[in-house]
Each structure stands twice: as C-alpha cells, then as structure tokens.
C-alpha positions as CSV (number, residue, x, y, z in Angstrom):
1,M,26.1,0.8,-9.1
2,R,22.2,0.6,-9.7
3,Y,20.2,3.9,-9.4
4,G,16.4,3.8,-9.5
5,V,13.4,5.6,-8.0
6,V,13.4,5.4,-4.3
7,R,9.6,5.1,-3.0
8,K,9.2,6.3,0.4
9,G,6.3,5.7,2.7
10,L,5.8,2.2,1.6
11,F,4.8,-0.6,4.2
12,R,2.6,-3.5,5.0
13,T,-0.4,-3.6,7.2
14,S,-3.8,-5.2,7.5
15,L,-6.8,-3.1,7.2
16,P,-10.6,-4.2,7.9
17,G,-12.4,-5.2,5.1
18,L,-9.5,-5.1,2.9
19,G,-7.1,-7.9,5.0
20,E,-3.2,-7.8,4.4
21,C,-2.2,-4.8,1.8
22,A,0.8,-2.6,1.2
23,R,0.6,1.1,1.8
24,V,1.6,2.3,-2.0
25,D,2.4,5.6,-4.1
26,M,0.2,6.6,-7.0
27,S,2.4,4.4,-9.3
28,A,-0.6,1.6,-8.3
29,G,-2.9,4.0,-10.0
30,D,-6.7,3.5,-9.0
31,A,-5.6,0.9,-6.3
32,A,-3.5,3.9,-4.2
33,P,-3.0,4.1,-1.5
34,F,-3.7,0.7,-0.6
35,L,-3.1,-2.6,-2.6
36,E,-3.8,-6.3,-1.5
37,R,-1.0,-8.5,-1.2
38,E,-1.8,-10.7,-4.2
39,M,-2.1,-7.7,-6.4
40,Y,1.0,-6.0,-5.1
41,V,3.0,-9.3,-5.8
42,Q,1.1,-9.9,-9.3
43,L,2.2,-6.4,-10.4
44,G,5.7,-6.9,-9.3
45,F,6.3,-4.0,-7.1
46,E,9.6,-3.5,-5.3
47,P,10.7,-4.2,-2.8
48,S,9.0,-7.7,-2.4
49,F,6.0,-7.5,0.0
50,D,7.6,-9.5,2.6
51,Q,10.7,-7.0,2.5
52,L,8.4,-4.3,3.3
53,P,8.4,-2.8,7.1
54,E,5.1,-3.6,8.8
55,R,3.1,-0.9,10.6
56,E,-0.1,-0.7,12.4
57,V,-2.7,2.0,10.5
58,D,-5.8,3.1,12.3
59,A,-8.1,3.3,9.4
60,R,-10.5,5.6,11.1
61,S,-8.0,8.4,11.6
62,S,-7.6,8.5,7.8
63,P,-8.0,11.9,6.5
64,R,-10.0,10.6,3.8
65,S,-12.1,7.4,2.9
66,L,-10.1,4.6,1.7
67,W,-12.7,3.7,-0.9
68,G,-14.0,7.2,-2.1
69,Q,-17.2,6.8,-0.1
70,G,-18.6,10.1,1.7
71,V,-16.8,12.4,-0.9
C-alpha cells in the first residue's frame, strides 16, 4: 500500500488573463494559488492535470488579488 500527502482543493479551471490553469497549494511556491497548465505538467504535480476535477471560478470574487496587485 502506498501512502503519501493528500492535497485537498486542487482543481483545474480557466481564468481571464491566465487561461487554462490548476488551483494548487503552497507547494507551488510563488506560483500559488494558480499555476498554468504547462508549468503544472513540467513540474510533475500529481494527480496529472487531466485527472483534476474541473470547476468554474469567479476571479472577481477572490478575497485577494491573484497577482498581488492592490495590496
């Protein structure tokens, strides 16, 4: 049996200005909370991008700026 870290809250979506991306945890470093598909794949995150559940995200309702603007 294989045990590992279970990451909760990961999903894929599409955001204006960023395009297709994955919601990731803080292990993505400076890229968190959203990582572009190509970077997610290149960094070898698990589960694979295509296995992530798909969700709609309303970027306007985010409690903070996605790119650190307006802080």
